[in-house]
C-alpha angles and dihedrals in degrees: 000000000000106000120186108226106173129047113198135188126200122237092260088065094058108121117269093202138037119232117240107201092186089078093059103035113119089222115034119225115264114256125262110248137220102246091219102046099021087225121138113268121250131209089259091054093051095042090071086072109020134044107277097238090054088054091052089051091045093060099035109120096157109060117067093189125046119188117242108230110244094239089059093045090051089055089048088059090067089074110001145128095051120207127266108215132195107223097218095156093051090048090052093048090053094043088225129152088215119112108228122199129176132196104223109219090162093081098079119096093256092053100232145057093260095093090070091074098028090065092049096048094047091047092054092045091052092046092059093049100260116156102187135042130188135190148157128246136189114191089009104248092113094042091052092048093047092048091052094045091049090053091048091055097039098253130139112238132203118189129193109204122196105259097230091047091051088054092047096044109028094161092064087062088050091053091053091049090047087061090050103259125142107235125200129182111239131257091042139164092243096088136041090240091053094047091051092051093048091047090053094043116012091188096049106149092207131240137209086263092058093045091050090053091055095045093049091049091051091049095052095044098045120079116243093005128132131195119234127196131207100204146352100057124094098242090055091053088048094056092049093059089090083083097060095036090058091044090055091060092044094050087052088054088052090051094236140099124212121256087189134026116197135184138158116259133219106136096341109259102124093033090054091045096057098031110042098064090053092041091061088068090056089051098044110019107036097252116156102210114154118226120208126187114198115209132172117273086230093058105038104165095142096051103030107015126108122250103232142122107277140161119264091221138045098244095051098243096130129077119271108270125201101232149136099262145173089207127278091257091059113134108207123215116260096258119157095242091087094168091062098051096100124127099221147037127232122265095251095050091044091055092046090052090050091051094049094242093127139006140215129229127196119229123197114228095244092050090051091054091044086057094045092052092050091048092049093050094048105033099028095234123114104217127213114259087249092055090048088072091059091047090051091053090049091051090052091053093043090053090052088054089053090053095047099033091234115152098215124172111231123190123188137175117241092205097187148340126262101221091120091045098066092120086066092050090048090054091048093049090047092051094245099124125089141186122256125207129194118221123227088237092057092051092048092049093049096048099039094092095052117116106250098224099143 
């Protein structure tokens, strides 16, 4: 039987607008607050740190569609549209009646979805006359994307990479340096925030929260420098919606519509990108698609975190963000899914969780690598450890379909490849990885000091 496996779009079908779900949410996200005054932040407040146009997008709760500037769209054409693929071999290995599709964001030159927002943020920074950008990165996908985008637009980039991730994935640092970025392990002695953390804990392995603190400090103390962010914030989620908007057209080509949309979850960028365009049909058209965010069992903010105002970084330099959080001082376990080791969820996703429009699931590290190995051996793609969490959640749902006989359509986002994560796969194959669980007592202790504003 001739079975179509890939569904491709041409470059003329790349979206012309990003989708802003804030405009159509039944309950708008709560505002970010100035930590000193507790007043909602304005564009002017945020523009001290971020490119101004990103700040406008961040706070926009009126416009559902925001035009993609043509220079950004032209850069998208270098690697977009990405393929939608039917995972026939995985279906057969599972013996499931489910139809499994994945949007393959690993095919672009940077290897992950992160470049979709890096190009936008660097373009806006350049347009307002910025010369330098800085950021944090965990596993390194975002740092690599930002370093490349900065070079494309003639900006100097400085990246703070989580120390344990730099040790686990040294070649990601090499990629960033190849594109001309300065890369520093975080926490470091190069900022006041880093010095304070090292003084308190000389063996601190780093976290996305620590790296954010250092990057924000550098941005506000360096002339003509802006901070850029790879996840969590609304404008980042906005830029990533090119993924789901393409997938809509491709699912139509396949003659199916997803019953479930799944993605891994760290701060929310790739989940938002695949999910939000489909979620608008639940909000506006009566669709009943289920949305599942797969997070590490060792970092369970969606399922066990507290919904409070919290800082986005460890040192408390960011605005107060309404989020499901494990506390900004949370020290994640040294799992290999470095891009998912973040203490909080973005404001949009947090509100959607509160409203029951999506749900989170926790995936143990060993289950995630079990899933990644099966996917590699059936579909021929070695997925990033982060993406393995999404695959594990898909496999759970596909097995339920096998038990019930339901022929559900499941779509997931393959957010990146794992070709620079082979040390993790070696450790898994050698039996050297383990699961990590977070106790209720640890969560309570780490969130007890949060201001209960919600």
